[in-house]
Every structure is written in structure tokens, then in C-alpha cells.
C-alpha positions as CSV (number, residue, x, y, z in Angstrom):
1,X,-4.2,67.1,71.9
2,X,-5.3,70.1,69.8
3,X,-7.6,69.8,66.9
4,X,-6.6,71.9,63.9
5,X,-9.3,73.8,62.0
6,X,-8.7,74.0,58.2
7,X,-10.4,76.6,56.0
8,X,-14.1,76.2,55.8
9,X,-14.3,73.6,58.5
10,X,-15.2,73.8,62.2
11,X,-14.6,72.0,65.4
12,X,-16.6,71.8,68.6
13,X,-14.6,71.8,71.8
14,X,-15.4,71.5,75.5
15,X,-18.6,70.2,76.9
16,X,-19.6,72.5,79.8
17,X,-22.6,74.6,80.3
18,X,-22.0,77.9,78.5
19,X,-25.2,79.4,80.0
20,X,-23.4,79.8,83.3
21,X,-21.2,82.4,81.6
22,X,-24.3,84.2,80.1
23,X,-23.5,82.7,76.7
24,X,-25.5,80.7,74.2
25,X,-25.1,76.9,74.2
26,X,-22.1,77.1,72.0
27,X,-19.8,80.0,71.4
28,X,-19.3,80.7,67.7
29,X,-16.2,82.5,66.6
30,X,-15.2,83.6,63.1
31,X,-11.5,84.1,62.5
32,X,-11.3,86.4,59.5
33,X,-8.1,85.7,57.6
34,X,-6.6,83.4,55.0
35,X,-5.6,80.2,56.8
36,X,-2.3,78.9,55.8
37,X,-1.2,75.5,57.2
38,X,2.4,76.5,56.8
39,X,2.1,79.3,59.3
40,X,2.7,78.2,62.9
41,X,0.8,81.2,64.2
42,X,-2.4,80.1,62.5
43,X,-2.2,76.7,64.3
44,X,-1.4,78.6,67.5
45,X,-4.7,80.6,67.1
46,X,-6.6,77.4,66.7
47,X,-4.9,75.9,69.7
48,X,-5.5,79.0,71.8
49,X,-9.2,79.0,71.0
50,X,-9.5,75.4,71.9
51,X,-7.6,75.9,75.2
52,X,-9.9,78.8,76.1
53,X,-13.0,76.7,75.4
54,X,-11.6,73.9,77.5
55,X,-10.7,76.2,80.4
56,X,-14.1,77.8,80.3
57,X,-15.8,74.4,79.9
58,X,-17.8,75.7,77.0
59,X,-18.5,74.3,73.6
60,X,-16.9,76.3,70.8
61,X,-17.5,76.3,67.1
62,X,-14.8,78.3,65.4
63,X,-14.2,78.7,61.7
64,X,-11.7,80.5,59.5
65,X,-13.4,82.8,57.0
66,X,-11.4,83.9,54.0
67,X,-10.7,87.7,54.0
68,X,-12.2,88.1,50.5
69,X,-15.5,86.4,51.6
70,X,-15.8,88.6,54.6
71,X,-14.9,91.7,52.6
72,X,-17.6,90.9,50.0
73,X,-20.5,90.6,52.5
74,X,-19.4,90.6,56.1
75,X,-22.9,91.0,57.5
76,X,-24.1,87.9,55.8
77,X,-20.9,85.8,56.1
78,X,-20.5,86.6,59.8
79,X,-24.2,86.4,60.8
80,X,-24.7,84.2,63.8
81,X,-21.2,84.4,65.2
82,X,-20.8,85.6,68.8
83,X,-17.5,87.4,68.1
84,X,-17.1,89.4,64.9
85,X,-15.5,92.6,63.7
86,X,-17.4,95.8,64.5
């Protein structure tokens, strides 16, 4: 069963050893956008991230970050995430 991530919350998935993939203990992903629970595609993004973590047997911490917050100070808001916009 998928776990849904609401704005400003996170979920940890998987339980494998991420170091075998050359990654830190937990993969941290920021999804920059304005989460809307009425959009099926937003739930699909959450589910896809969860499935990827499960398939790779890694722990994942993903969080939706509001566009305005990222636009205001992306360097600070996204600090510490493994994947973020260039």
C-alpha cells in the first residue's frame, strides 16, 4: 500500500542498505511544486518515488516543497537533498 505525502510532511520507505548504491543512508528528494490532493498525478509521483525506493531497497525521505518557498531561497530550502534542481 502506498503512503501519500502531504505538503510539508515526509515519509521514509524501504529498509535496504543504500550504501551499496553509493548513496547516503537515506535518499532525500525534494519535489518542488504545489501539492494538490485533488490531482491524481501528484499521488502518482508519491507512489512512483515509493516504488523506486522499494525496488532499490533504500530508505527514502521525500518532501513536497511549495514553489514559492523554493523560488524565495532555493539554496537554503533545498540544502541537504540528494536530488534538486540545478
